PDB file of N, CA, C and O in Angstrom:
ATOM      1  N   MET A   1      93.414  89.184 103.342  1.00  0.00           N
ATOM      2  CA  MET A   1      94.255  90.044 102.994  1.00  0.00           C
ATOM      3  C   MET A   1      94.648  90.776 104.428  1.00  0.00           C
ATOM      4  O   MET A   1      93.770  91.065 105.241  1.00  0.00           O
ATOM      5  N   LYS A   2      95.812  91.002 104.621  1.00  0.00           N
ATOM      6  CA  LYS A   2      96.535  91.421 105.878  1.00  0.00           C
ATOM      7  C   LYS A   2      96.345  93.079 105.644  1.00  0.00           C
ATOM      8  O   LYS A   2      96.500  93.793 104.654  1.00  0.00           O
ATOM      9  N   VAL A   3      95.986  93.314 106.864  1.00  0.00           N
ATOM     10  CA  VAL A   3      95.671  94.921 107.138  1.00  0.00           C
ATOM     11  C   VAL A   3      96.770  95.040 107.763  1.00  0.00           C
ATOM     12  O   VAL A   3      97.457  94.064 108.063  1.00  0.00           O
ATOM     13  N   LYS A   4      97.154  96.535 108.107  1.00  0.00           N
ATOM     14  CA  LYS A   4      98.449  97.043 108.802  1.00  0.00           C
ATOM     15  C   LYS A   4      97.903  97.170 109.778  1.00  0.00           C
ATOM     16  O   LYS A   4      96.696  97.381 109.900  1.00  0.00           O
ATOM     17  N   LYS A   5      99.101  97.006 111.070  1.00  0.00           N
ATOM     18  CA  LYS A   5      98.468  97.465 112.633  1.00  0.00           C
ATOM     19  C   LYS A   5      98.114  99.068 112.499  1.00  0.00           C
ATOM     20  O   LYS A   5      98.760  99.976 111.975  1.00  0.00           O
ATOM     21  N   GLY A   6      96.731  99.071 113.230  1.00  0.00           N
ATOM     22  CA  GLY A   6      96.348 100.326 113.359  1.00  0.00           C
ATOM     23  C   GLY A   6      95.106 101.018 112.573  1.00  0.00           C
ATOM     24  O   GLY A   6      94.499 102.056 112.837  1.00  0.00           O
ATOM     25  N   TRP A   7      94.962 100.224 111.673  1.00  0.00           N
ATOM     26  CA  TRP A   7      94.103  99.894 110.226  1.00  0.00           C
ATOM     27  C   TRP A   7      92.874  98.897 110.376  1.00  0.00           C
ATOM     28  O   TRP A   7      92.803  98.030 111.247  1.00  0.00           O
ATOM     29  N   VAL A   8      92.006  99.123 109.490  1.00  0.00           N
ATOM     30  CA  VAL A   8      90.622  98.229 109.478  1.00  0.00           C
ATOM     31  C   VAL A   8      90.005  98.375 108.407  1.00  0.00           C
ATOM     32  O   VAL A   8      89.389  99.380 108.053  1.00  0.00           O
ATOM     33  N   THR A   9      90.171  97.128 107.686  1.00  0.00           N
ATOM     34  CA  THR A   9      89.192  97.210 106.555  1.00  0.00           C
ATOM     35  C   THR A   9      87.490  97.576 106.257  1.00  0.00           C
ATOM     36  O   THR A   9      86.807  96.642 106.676  1.00  0.00           O
ATOM     37  N   VAL A  10      86.831  98.444 105.779  1.00  0.00           N
ATOM     38  CA  VAL A  10      85.668  98.904 105.533  1.00  0.00           C
ATOM     39  C   VAL A  10      85.193  98.263 104.516  1.00  0.00           C
ATOM     40  O   VAL A  10      85.969  98.264 103.560  1.00  0.00           O
ATOM     41  N   GLN A  11      83.747  97.450 104.273  1.00  0.00           N
ATOM     42  CA  GLN A  11      83.453  97.407 102.951  1.00  0.00           C
ATOM     43  C   GLN A  11      82.526  98.507 102.500  1.00  0.00           C
ATOM     44  O   GLN A  11      82.020  98.927 103.540  1.00  0.00           O
ATOM     45  N   VAL A  12      82.076  99.146 101.541  1.00  0.00           N
ATOM     46  CA  VAL A  12      81.443 100.093 101.334  1.00  0.00           C
ATOM     47  C   VAL A  12      80.648  99.852 100.024  1.00  0.00           C
ATOM     48  O   VAL A  12      81.204  99.510  98.981  1.00  0.00           O
ATOM     49  N   GLY A  13      79.309 100.054 100.142  1.00  0.00           N
ATOM     50  CA  GLY A  13      78.355 100.143  99.024  1.00  0.00           C
ATOM     51  C   GLY A  13      76.936  99.877  99.729  1.00  0.00           C
ATOM     52  O   GLY A  13      76.730  99.525 100.890  1.00  0.00           O
ATOM     53  N   TRP A  14      75.983 100.155  98.664  1.00  0.00           N
ATOM     54  CA  TRP A  14      74.389  99.636  98.956  1.00  0.00           C
ATOM     55  C   TRP A  14      74.391  97.930  98.792  1.00  0.00           C
ATOM     56  O   TRP A  14      75.072  97.245  98.029  1.00  0.00           O
ATOM     57  N   GLU A  15      73.431  97.533  99.739  1.00  0.00           N
ATOM     58  CA  GLU A  15      73.357  96.372  99.571  1.00  0.00           C
ATOM     59  C   GLU A  15      72.465  95.876  98.604  1.00  0.00           C
ATOM     60  O   GLU A  15      72.107  94.708  98.455  1.00  0.00           O
ATOM     61  N   GLU A  16      72.088  97.025  97.861  1.00  0.00           N
ATOM     62  CA  GLU A  16      70.884  96.577  96.296  1.00  0.00           C
ATOM     63  C   GLU A  16      72.103  96.420  95.348  1.00  0.00           C
ATOM     64  O   GLU A  16      72.244  95.404  94.666  1.00  0.00           O
ATOM     65  N   GLU A  17      72.834  97.285  95.327  1.00  0.00           N
ATOM     66  CA  GLU A  17      74.278  97.120  94.458  1.00  0.00           C
ATOM     67  C   GLU A  17      74.546  96.058  94.333  1.00  0.00           C
ATOM     68  O   GLU A  17      74.560  95.581  93.198  1.00  0.00           O
ATOM     69  N   GLU A  18      74.955  95.049  95.784  1.00  0.00           N
ATOM     70  CA  GLU A  18      75.489  93.663  95.636  1.00  0.00           C
ATOM     71  C   GLU A  18      74.450  93.010  94.863  1.00  0.00           C
ATOM     72  O   GLU A  18      74.858  92.286  93.954  1.00  0.00           O
ATOM     73  N   GLU A  19      73.157  93.111  95.028  1.00  0.00           N
ATOM     74  CA  GLU A  19      72.267  92.080  94.438  1.00  0.00           C
ATOM     75  C   GLU A  19      72.303  92.576  93.047  1.00  0.00           C
ATOM     76  O   GLU A  19      71.463  91.849  92.517  1.00  0.00           O
ATOM     77  N   GLN A  20      72.680  93.234  92.275  1.00  0.00           N
ATOM     78  CA  GLN A  20      72.548  93.610  91.085  1.00  0.00           C
ATOM     79  C   GLN A  20      73.829  93.109  90.523  1.00  0.00           C
ATOM     80  O   GLN A  20      74.024  93.422  89.349  1.00  0.00           O
ATOM     81  N   GLU A  21      74.870  92.300  91.192  1.00  0.00           N
ATOM     82  CA  GLU A  21      75.697  91.621  91.300  1.00  0.00           C
ATOM     83  C   GLU A  21      77.349  92.553  90.934  1.00  0.00           C
ATOM     84  O   GLU A  21      78.317  92.225  90.247  1.00  0.00           O
ATOM     85  N   ARG A  22      77.042  93.862  91.802  1.00  0.00           N
ATOM     86  CA  ARG A  22      78.049  95.159  91.829  1.00  0.00           C
ATOM     87  C   ARG A  22      78.544  94.962  92.979  1.00  0.00           C
ATOM     88  O   ARG A  22      78.036  95.207  94.073  1.00  0.00           O
ATOM     89  N   GLU A  23      79.706  94.442  92.697  1.00  0.00           N
ATOM     90  CA  GLU A  23      80.901  94.428  93.987  1.00  0.00           C
ATOM     91  C   GLU A  23      80.587  95.652  94.919  1.00  0.00           C
ATOM     92  O   GLU A  23      80.180  96.675  94.368  1.00  0.00           O
ATOM     93  N   LEU A  24      80.758  95.635  96.457  1.00  0.00           N
ATOM     94  CA  LEU A  24      80.942  96.277  97.460  1.00  0.00           C
ATOM     95  C   LEU A  24      82.959  96.339  96.942  1.00  0.00           C
ATOM     96  O   LEU A  24      83.850  95.608  96.508  1.00  0.00           O
ATOM     97  N   GLU A  25      82.775  97.371  97.270  1.00  0.00           N
ATOM     98  CA  GLU A  25      84.198  98.000  97.689  1.00  0.00           C
ATOM     99  C   GLU A  25      84.998  97.940  98.990  1.00  0.00           C
ATOM    100  O   GLU A  25      84.392  98.192 100.032  1.00  0.00           O
ATOM    101  N   ARG A  26      86.249  97.644  99.033  1.00  0.00           N
ATOM    102  CA  ARG A  26      87.109  97.181 100.190  1.00  0.00           C
ATOM    103  C   ARG A  26      88.185  98.563 100.022  1.00  0.00           C
ATOM    104  O   ARG A  26      89.007  98.930  99.183  1.00  0.00           O
ATOM    105  N   PHE A  27      87.574  99.166 101.553  1.00  0.00           N
ATOM    106  CA  PHE A  27      89.203 100.172 101.913  1.00  0.00           C
ATOM    107  C   PHE A  27      89.726  99.832 102.956  1.00  0.00           C
ATOM    108  O   PHE A  27      89.011  99.325 103.819  1.00  0.00           O
ATOM    109  N   ASN A  28      91.438 100.050 103.238  1.00  0.00           N
ATOM    110  CA  ASN A  28      91.572 100.232 104.628  1.00  0.00           C
ATOM    111  C   ASN A  28      91.956 101.432 105.185  1.00  0.00           C
ATOM    112  O   ASN A  28      92.917 102.118 104.838  1.00  0.00           O
ATOM    113  N   ILE A  29      91.048 101.690 106.194  1.00  0.00           N
ATOM    114  CA  ILE A  29      91.451 103.041 106.624  1.00  0.00           C
ATOM    115  C   ILE A  29      91.985 103.088 108.508  1.00  0.00           C
ATOM    116  O   ILE A  29      91.564 102.193 109.241  1.00  0.00           O
ATOM    117  N   PRO A  30      92.732 103.993 108.977  1.00  0.00           N
ATOM    118  CA  PRO A  30      93.025 104.293 110.216  1.00  0.00           C
ATOM    119  C   PRO A  30      92.043 103.882 110.977  1.00  0.00           C
ATOM    120  O   PRO A  30      90.913 104.283 110.697  1.00  0.00           O
ATOM    121  N   ILE A  31      92.227 103.006 112.094  1.00  0.00           N
ATOM    122  CA  ILE A  31      91.290 102.891 112.646  1.00  0.00           C
ATOM    123  C   ILE A  31      90.983 104.383 113.686  1.00  0.00           C
ATOM    124  O   ILE A  31      90.172 104.356 114.612  1.00  0.00           O
ATOM    125  N   TRP A  32      91.545 105.240 113.432  1.00  0.00           N
ATOM    126  CA  TRP A  32      91.208 106.392 114.257  1.00  0.00           C
ATOM    127  C   TRP A  32      90.193 107.412 113.849  1.00  0.00           C
ATOM    128  O   TRP A  32      89.599 108.229 114.553  1.00  0.00           O
ATOM    129  N   TYR A  33      90.089 107.103 112.045  1.00  0.00           N
ATOM    130  CA  TYR A  33      88.742 107.675 111.347  1.00  0.00           C
ATOM    131  C   TYR A  33      87.552 107.209 111.974  1.00  0.00           C
ATOM    132  O   TYR A  33      86.534 107.895 111.879  1.00  0.00           O
ATOM    133  N   LEU A  34      87.539 105.824 112.784  1.00  0.00           N
ATOM    134  CA  LEU A  34      85.969 105.280 113.312  1.00  0.00           C
ATOM    135  C   LEU A  34      85.510 106.277 114.355  1.00  0.00           C
ATOM    136  O   LEU A  34      84.353 106.375 114.765  1.00  0.00           O
ATOM    137  N   TYR A  35      86.712 107.124 114.801  1.00  0.00           N
ATOM    138  CA  TYR A  35      86.424 107.995 116.356  1.00  0.00           C
ATOM    139  C   TYR A  35      85.853 109.380 115.822  1.00  0.00           C
ATOM    140  O   TYR A  35      85.364 110.180 116.620  1.00  0.00           O
ATOM    141  N   HIS A  36      85.929 109.689 114.281  1.00  0.00           N
ATOM    142  CA  HIS A  36      85.725 110.821 113.853  1.00  0.00           C
ATOM    143  C   HIS A  36      84.538 111.459 113.715  1.00  0.00           C
ATOM    144  O   HIS A  36      83.700 110.740 113.171  1.00  0.00           O
ATOM    145  N   PRO A  37      84.097 112.698 114.047  1.00  0.00           N
ATOM    146  CA  PRO A  37      82.591 113.070 114.054  1.00  0.00           C
ATOM    147  C   PRO A  37      82.170 113.026 112.884  1.00  0.00           C
ATOM    148  O   PRO A  37      81.037 112.562 113.013  1.00  0.00           O
ATOM    149  N   LEU A  38      82.379 113.241 111.633  1.00  0.00           N
ATOM    150  CA  LEU A  38      82.060 113.016 110.284  1.00  0.00           C
ATOM    151  C   LEU A  38      81.687 111.534 110.204  1.00  0.00           C
ATOM    152  O   LEU A  38      80.736 111.264 109.470  1.00  0.00           O
ATOM    153  N   LEU A  39      82.104 110.852 110.646  1.00  0.00           N
ATOM    154  CA  LEU A  39      81.606 109.145 110.651  1.00  0.00           C
ATOM    155  C   LEU A  39      80.745 108.699 111.643  1.00  0.00           C
ATOM    156  O   LEU A  39      80.470 107.499 111.669  1.00  0.00           O
ATOM    157  N   GLU A  40      80.339 109.347 112.345  1.00  0.00           N
ATOM    158  CA  GLU A  40      79.460 109.151 113.895  1.00  0.00           C
ATOM    159  C   GLU A  40      77.971 108.607 112.729  1.00  0.00           C
ATOM    160  O   GLU A  40      77.575 107.442 112.676  1.00  0.00           O
ATOM    161  N   GLY A  41      77.459 109.593 112.033  1.00  0.00           N
ATOM    162  CA  GLY A  41      76.460 109.234 111.212  1.00  0.00           C
ATOM    163  C   GLY A  41      76.517 108.275 110.639  1.00  0.00           C
ATOM    164  O   GLY A  41      75.704 107.450 111.055  1.00  0.00           O
ATOM    165  N   LEU A  42      77.389 107.791 109.460  1.00  0.00           N
ATOM    166  CA  LEU A  42      77.367 106.635 108.475  1.00  0.00           C
ATOM    167  C   LEU A  42      77.598 105.220 109.638  1.00  0.00           C
ATOM    168  O   LEU A  42      76.875 104.246 109.425  1.00  0.00           O
ATOM    169  N   LEU A  43      78.619 105.141 110.863  1.00  0.00           N
ATOM    170  CA  LEU A  43      78.556 104.209 111.844  1.00  0.00           C
ATOM    171  C   LEU A  43      77.205 103.861 111.996  1.00  0.00           C
ATOM    172  O   LEU A  43      76.875 102.699 111.758  1.00  0.00           O
ATOM    173  N   GLN A  44      76.313 104.748 112.382  1.00  0.00           N
ATOM    174  CA  GLN A  44      75.089 104.730 112.853  1.00  0.00           C
ATOM    175  C   GLN A  44      73.897 104.238 111.969  1.00  0.00           C
ATOM    176  O   GLN A  44      72.860 103.680 112.326  1.00  0.00           O
ATOM    177  N   ARG A  45      74.215 104.504 111.031  1.00  0.00           N
ATOM    178  CA  ARG A  45      73.289 103.791 109.741  1.00  0.00           C
ATOM    179  C   ARG A  45      73.663 102.728 109.522  1.00  0.00           C
ATOM    180  O   ARG A  45      72.801 101.912 109.193  1.00  0.00           O
ATOM    181  N   ALA A  46      74.978 102.309 109.598  1.00  0.00           N
ATOM    182  CA  ALA A  46      75.671 101.135 109.566  1.00  0.00           C
ATOM    183  C   ALA A  46      74.654 100.006 110.928  1.00  0.00           C
ATOM    184  O   ALA A  46      73.786  99.221 110.547  1.00  0.00           O
ATOM    185  N   TYR A  47      74.847 100.099 111.729  1.00  0.00           N
ATOM    186  CA  TYR A  47      74.101  99.585 113.091  1.00  0.00           C
ATOM    187  C   TYR A  47      72.580  99.152 112.646  1.00  0.00           C
ATOM    188  O   TYR A  47      71.987  98.092 112.850  1.00  0.00           O
ATOM    189  N   ASP A  48      72.028 100.708 111.756  1.00  0.00           N
ATOM    190  CA  ASP A  48      70.666 100.415 111.871  1.00  0.00           C
ATOM    191  C   ASP A  48      70.164  99.462 110.653  1.00  0.00           C
ATOM    192  O   ASP A  48      69.029  98.987 110.636  1.00  0.00           O
ATOM    193  N   VAL A  49      71.340  99.184 109.415  1.00  0.00           N
ATOM    194  CA  VAL A  49      71.271  98.267 108.812  1.00  0.00           C
ATOM    195  C   VAL A  49      71.450  97.014 108.863  1.00  0.00           C
ATOM    196  O   VAL A  49      70.721  96.108 108.458  1.00  0.00           O
ATOM    197  N   TYR A  50      73.059  96.957 109.688  1.00  0.00           N
ATOM    198  CA  TYR A  50      73.541  95.242 109.639  1.00  0.00           C
ATOM    199  C   TYR A  50      72.971  94.955 111.090  1.00  0.00           C
ATOM    200  O   TYR A  50      72.282  93.943 111.222  1.00  0.00           O
ATOM    201  N   GLY A  51      73.230  95.853 112.308  1.00  0.00           N
ATOM    202  CA  GLY A  51      73.225  95.152 113.264  1.00  0.00           C
ATOM    203  C   GLY A  51      74.680  95.309 114.006  1.00  0.00           C
ATOM    204  O   GLY A  51      75.514  95.927 113.344  1.00  0.00           O
ATOM    205  N   TYR A  52      75.039  94.898 115.117  1.00  0.00           N
ATOM    206  CA  TYR A  52      76.290  94.792 115.291  1.00  0.00           C
ATOM    207  C   TYR A  52      77.088  93.566 115.166  1.00  0.00           C
ATOM    208  O   TYR A  52      78.307  93.713 115.249  1.00  0.00           O
ATOM    209  N   HIS A  53      76.684  92.533 115.005  1.00  0.00           N
ATOM    210  CA  HIS A  53      76.993  90.773 115.162  1.00  0.00           C
ATOM    211  C   HIS A  53      76.712  90.878 113.609  1.00  0.00           C
ATOM    212  O   HIS A  53      75.644  90.522 113.110  1.00  0.00           O
ATOM    213  N   THR A  54      78.105  91.563 112.668  1.00  0.00           N
ATOM    214  CA  THR A  54      78.074  90.951 110.947  1.00  0.00           C
ATOM    215  C   THR A  54      79.211  90.518 111.138  1.00  0.00           C
ATOM    216  O   THR A  54      80.051  90.964 111.920  1.00  0.00           O
ATOM    217  N   HIS A  55      79.337  89.198 110.092  1.00  0.00           N
ATOM    218  CA  HIS A  55      80.914  88.696 109.781  1.00  0.00           C
ATOM    219  C   HIS A  55      81.218  89.484 108.586  1.00  0.00           C
ATOM    220  O   HIS A  55      80.449  90.103 107.850  1.00  0.00           O
ATOM    221  N   GLY A  56      82.848  89.302 108.519  1.00  0.00           N
ATOM    222  CA  GLY A  56      83.535  89.873 107.806  1.00  0.00           C
ATOM    223  C   GLY A  56      83.811  91.572 108.143  1.00  0.00           C
ATOM    224  O   GLY A  56      83.507  92.100 109.212  1.00  0.00           O
ATOM    225  N   PRO A  57      84.377  92.199 107.119  1.00  0.00           N
ATOM    226  CA  PRO A  57      84.702  93.563 107.413  1.00  0.00           C
ATOM    227  C   PRO A  57      83.536  94.496 107.902  1.00  0.00           C
ATOM    228  O   PRO A  57      82.371  94.120 108.035  1.00  0.00           O
ATOM    229  N   LEU A  58      83.898  95.479 108.095  1.00  0.00           N
ATOM    230  CA  LEU A  58      82.677  96.886 108.847  1.00  0.00           C
ATOM    231  C   LEU A  58      82.235  96.725 107.536  1.00  0.00           C
ATOM    232  O   LEU A  58      82.896  96.235 106.620  1.00  0.00           O
ATOM    233  N   LYS A  59      80.740  97.288 107.457  1.00  0.00           N
ATOM    234  CA  LYS A  59      80.150  97.350 106.532  1.00  0.00           C
ATOM    235  C   LYS A  59      79.635  98.726 106.632  1.00  0.00           C
ATOM    236  O   LYS A  59      78.790  98.910 107.508  1.00  0.00           O
ATOM    237  N   LEU A  60      80.063  99.962 105.729  1.00  0.00           N
ATOM    238  CA  LEU A  60      79.298 100.881 105.358  1.00  0.00           C
ATOM    239  C   LEU A  60      78.493 101.485 104.418  1.00  0.00           C
ATOM    240  O   LEU A  60      79.109 102.077 103.532  1.00  0.00           O
ATOM    241  N   PRO A  61      77.276 101.503 104.358  1.00  0.00           N
ATOM    242  CA  PRO A  61      75.938 101.437 103.391  1.00  0.00           C
ATOM    243  C   PRO A  61      76.134 103.144 102.726  1.00  0.00           C
ATOM    244  O   PRO A  61      75.834 104.187 103.307  1.00  0.00           O
ATOM    245  N   CYS A  62      76.445 103.060 102.001  1.00  0.00           N
ATOM    246  CA  CYS A  62      76.806 104.793 101.661  1.00  0.00           C
ATOM    247  C   CYS A  62      77.413 104.486  99.715  1.00  0.00           C
ATOM    248  O   CYS A  62      77.876 103.458  99.221  1.00  0.00           O
ATOM    249  N   SER A  63      77.214 105.471  99.244  1.00  0.00           N
ATOM    250  CA  SER A  63      77.776 105.219  97.793  1.00  0.00           C
ATOM    251  C   SER A  63      79.440 104.940  98.328  1.00  0.00           C
ATOM    252  O   SER A  63      79.851 104.808  99.481  1.00  0.00           O
ATOM    253  N   VAL A  64      80.257 104.906  96.929  1.00  0.00           N
ATOM    254  CA  VAL A  64      81.463 104.853  97.110  1.00  0.00           C
ATOM    255  C   VAL A  64      82.014 105.887  97.077  1.00  0.00           C
ATOM    256  O   VAL A  64      83.042 106.087  97.724  1.00  0.00           O
ATOM    257  N   ASP A  65      81.385 106.893  96.219  1.00  0.00           N
ATOM    258  CA  ASP A  65      81.797 108.428  95.828  1.00  0.00           C
ATOM    259  C   ASP A  65      81.764 108.985  97.337  1.00  0.00           C
ATOM    260  O   ASP A  65      82.773 109.507  97.813  1.00  0.00           O
ATOM    261  N   ASP A  66      80.400 108.841  98.180  1.00  0.00           N
ATOM    262  CA  ASP A  66      80.246 109.454  99.218  1.00  0.00           C
ATOM    263  C   ASP A  66      81.414 109.482 100.097  1.00  0.00           C
ATOM    264  O   ASP A  66      81.976 110.525 100.432  1.00  0.00           O
ATOM    265  N   PHE A  67      81.967 107.616 100.674  1.00  0.00           N
ATOM    266  CA  PHE A  67      83.032 107.416 101.405  1.00  0.00           C
ATOM    267  C   PHE A  67      83.753 108.133 100.723  1.00  0.00           C
ATOM    268  O   PHE A  67      84.075 109.111 101.398  1.00  0.00           O
ATOM    269  N   LEU A  68      84.366 108.174  99.297  1.00  0.00           N
ATOM    270  CA  LEU A  68      85.429 108.602  99.602  1.00  0.00           C
ATOM    271  C   LEU A  68      85.992 110.353  99.847  1.00  0.00           C
ATOM    272  O   LEU A  68      87.026 110.914 100.210  1.00  0.00           O
ATOM    273  N   HIS A  69      84.573 110.756  99.386  1.00  0.00           N
ATOM    274  CA  HIS A  69      84.378 112.145  99.516  1.00  0.00           C
ATOM    275  C   HIS A  69      84.772 112.525 101.308  1.00  0.00           C
ATOM    276  O   HIS A  69      85.535 113.400 101.718  1.00  0.00           O
ATOM    277  N   LEU A  70      83.937 111.511 102.137  1.00  0.00           N
ATOM    278  CA  LEU A  70      84.174 111.845 103.431  1.00  0.00           C
ATOM    279  C   LEU A  70      85.654 111.343 103.725  1.00  0.00           C
ATOM    280  O   LEU A  70      86.540 112.141 104.027  1.00  0.00           O
ATOM    281  N   ARG A  71      85.830 110.230 103.639  1.00  0.00           N
ATOM    282  CA  ARG A  71      87.862 110.163 103.619  1.00  0.00           C
ATOM    283  C   ARG A  71      88.659 111.192 103.324  1.00  0.00           C
ATOM    284  O   ARG A  71      89.639 111.431 104.029  1.00  0.00           O
ATOM    285  N   TRP A  72      88.364 111.903 102.299  1.00  0.00           N
ATOM    286  CA  TRP A  72      89.339 112.934 101.771  1.00  0.00           C
ATOM    287  C   TRP A  72      89.206 113.871 102.871  1.00  0.00           C
ATOM    288  O   TRP A  72      90.169 114.422 103.404  1.00  0.00           O
ATOM    289  N   ARG A  73      87.709 114.079 103.278  1.00  0.00           N
ATOM    290  CA  ARG A  73      87.449 115.827 104.231  1.00  0.00           C
ATOM    291  C   ARG A  73      88.010 115.096 105.654  1.00  0.00           C
ATOM    292  O   ARG A  73      88.131 115.869 106.603  1.00  0.00           O
ATOM    293  N   ILE A  74      88.321 113.844 105.861  1.00  0.00           N
ATOM    294  CA  ILE A  74      88.740 113.299 107.387  1.00  0.00           C
ATOM    295  C   ILE A  74      90.267 113.409 107.042  1.00  0.00           C
ATOM    296  O   ILE A  74      90.915 113.870 107.982  1.00  0.00           O
ATOM    297  N   HIS A  75      90.912 113.138 106.063  1.00  0.00           N
ATOM    298  CA  HIS A  75      92.242 113.040 105.449  1.00  0.00           C
ATOM    299  C   HIS A  75      92.790 114.774 105.674  1.00  0.00           C
ATOM    300  O   HIS A  75      93.725 114.999 106.442  1.00  0.00           O
ATOM    301  N   LYS A  76      92.340 115.513 105.185  1.00  0.00           N
ATOM    302  CA  LYS A  76      92.227 117.026 104.943  1.00  0.00           C
ATOM    303  C   LYS A  76      92.180 117.538 106.040  1.00  0.00           C
ATOM    304  O   LYS A  76      93.115 118.268 106.368  1.00  0.00           O
ATOM    305  N   GLU A  77      91.107 117.324 106.922  1.00  0.00           N
ATOM    306  CA  GLU A  77      91.620 117.928 108.431  1.00  0.00           C
ATOM    307  C   GLU A  77      92.432 117.831 109.439  1.00  0.00           C
ATOM    308  O   GLU A  77      92.560 118.678 110.324  1.00  0.00           O
ATOM    309  N   SER A  78      93.089 116.665 109.338  1.00  0.00           N
ATOM    310  CA  SER A  78      94.085 115.895 109.923  1.00  0.00           C
ATOM    311  C   SER A  78      95.609 116.519 109.587  1.00  0.00           C
ATOM    312  O   SER A  78      96.565 116.314 110.335  1.00  0.00           O
ATOM    313  N   LEU A  79      95.704 117.365 108.267  1.00  0.00           N
ATOM    314  CA  LEU A  79      96.739 117.920 108.224  1.00  0.00           C
ATOM    315  C   LEU A  79      96.877 118.871 109.399  1.00  0.00           C
ATOM    316  O   LEU A  79      95.910 119.270 110.048  1.00  0.00           O
ATOM    317  N   PRO A  80      98.216 119.232 109.647  1.00  0.00           N
ATOM    318  CA  PRO A  80      98.652 120.044 110.082  1.00  0.00           C
ATOM    319  C   PRO A  80      98.743 121.489 109.170  1.00  0.00           C
ATOM    320  O   PRO A  80      99.329 121.759 108.122  1.00  0.00           O
ATOM    321  N   LEU A  81      97.966 122.196 109.988  1.00  0.00           N
ATOM    322  CA  LEU A  81      97.639 124.080 109.009  1.00  0.00           C
ATOM    323  C   LEU A  81      98.996 124.281 108.025  1.00  0.00           C
ATOM    324  O   LEU A  81      98.966 124.537 106.821  1.00  0.00           O
ATOM    325  N   HIS A  82      99.996 124.126 108.728  1.00  0.00           N
ATOM    326  CA  HIS A  82     101.183 124.954 107.956  1.00  0.00           C
ATOM    327  C   HIS A  82     101.901 123.822 106.338  1.00  0.00           C
ATOM    328  O   HIS A  82     102.648 124.165 105.422  1.00  0.00           O
ATOM    329  N   HIS A  83     101.130 122.272 106.679  1.00  0.00           N
ATOM    330  CA  HIS A  83     101.252 121.518 105.773  1.00  0.00           C
ATOM    331  C   HIS A  83     100.080 121.988 104.422  1.00  0.00           C
ATOM    332  O   HIS A  83     100.165 121.617 103.251  1.00  0.00           O
ATOM    333  N   HIS A  84      99.333 122.627 104.843  1.00  0.00           N
ATOM    334  CA  HIS A  84      98.353 123.152 103.643  1.00  0.00           C
ATOM    335  C   HIS A  84      99.128 124.341 102.964  1.00  0.00           C
ATOM    336  O   HIS A  84      99.254 124.478 101.747  1.00  0.00           O
ATOM    337  N   PHE A  85      99.459 124.896 103.603  1.00  0.00           N
ATOM    338  CA  PHE A  85      99.952 126.268 103.216  1.00  0.00           C
ATOM    339  C   PHE A  85     101.484 125.467 102.058  1.00  0.00           C
ATOM    340  O   PHE A  85     101.472 125.593 100.833  1.00  0.00           O
ATOM    341  N   LEU A  86     102.334 124.905 102.626  1.00  0.00           N
ATOM    342  CA  LEU A  86     103.520 124.468 101.522  1.00  0.00           C
ATOM    343  C   LEU A  86     102.883 123.391 100.534  1.00  0.00           C
ATOM    344  O   LEU A  86     103.661 122.893  99.720  1.00  0.00           O
ATOM    345  N   HIS A  87     101.556 122.976 100.516  1.00  0.00           N
ATOM    346  CA  HIS A  87     100.794 122.456  98.981  1.00  0.00           C
ATOM    347  C   HIS A  87      99.837 123.451  98.304  1.00  0.00           C
ATOM    348  O   HIS A  87      99.657 123.180  97.117  1.00  0.00           O
ATOM    349  N   SER A  88      99.351 124.248  98.633  1.00  0.00           N
ATOM    350  CA  SER A  88      99.064 125.243  97.940  1.00  0.00           C
ATOM    351  C   SER A  88      99.858 126.914  96.975  1.00  0.00           C
ATOM    352  O   SER A  88      99.465 127.830  96.253  1.00  0.00           O
ATOM    353  N   CYS A  89     101.293 126.363  97.687  1.00  0.00           N
ATOM    354  CA  CYS A  89     101.763 127.278  96.321  1.00  0.00           C
ATOM    355  C   CYS A  89     101.972 127.196  94.961  1.00  0.00           C
ATOM    356  O   CYS A  89     102.337 128.190  94.332  1.00  0.00           O
TER     357      CYS A  89
END
């Protein structure tokens, strides 16, 4: 799967789910999300669980629902203030 320039593929889910034949879900996110403070704890947890040397996409050990909420919060914070007012009317 080809990823747009400036984006990265992450694989989200718990390893226990994978063992129960539930696939981990893949998402493409902008690279700058990796530098966002809300993602720092999750990246540290990924290091604790998987280390630095893994194959394939970056694995994030959290539920898909938690990741989607985190992604929504990061996206919401990145919108200009006036953009919120345009969509709240």
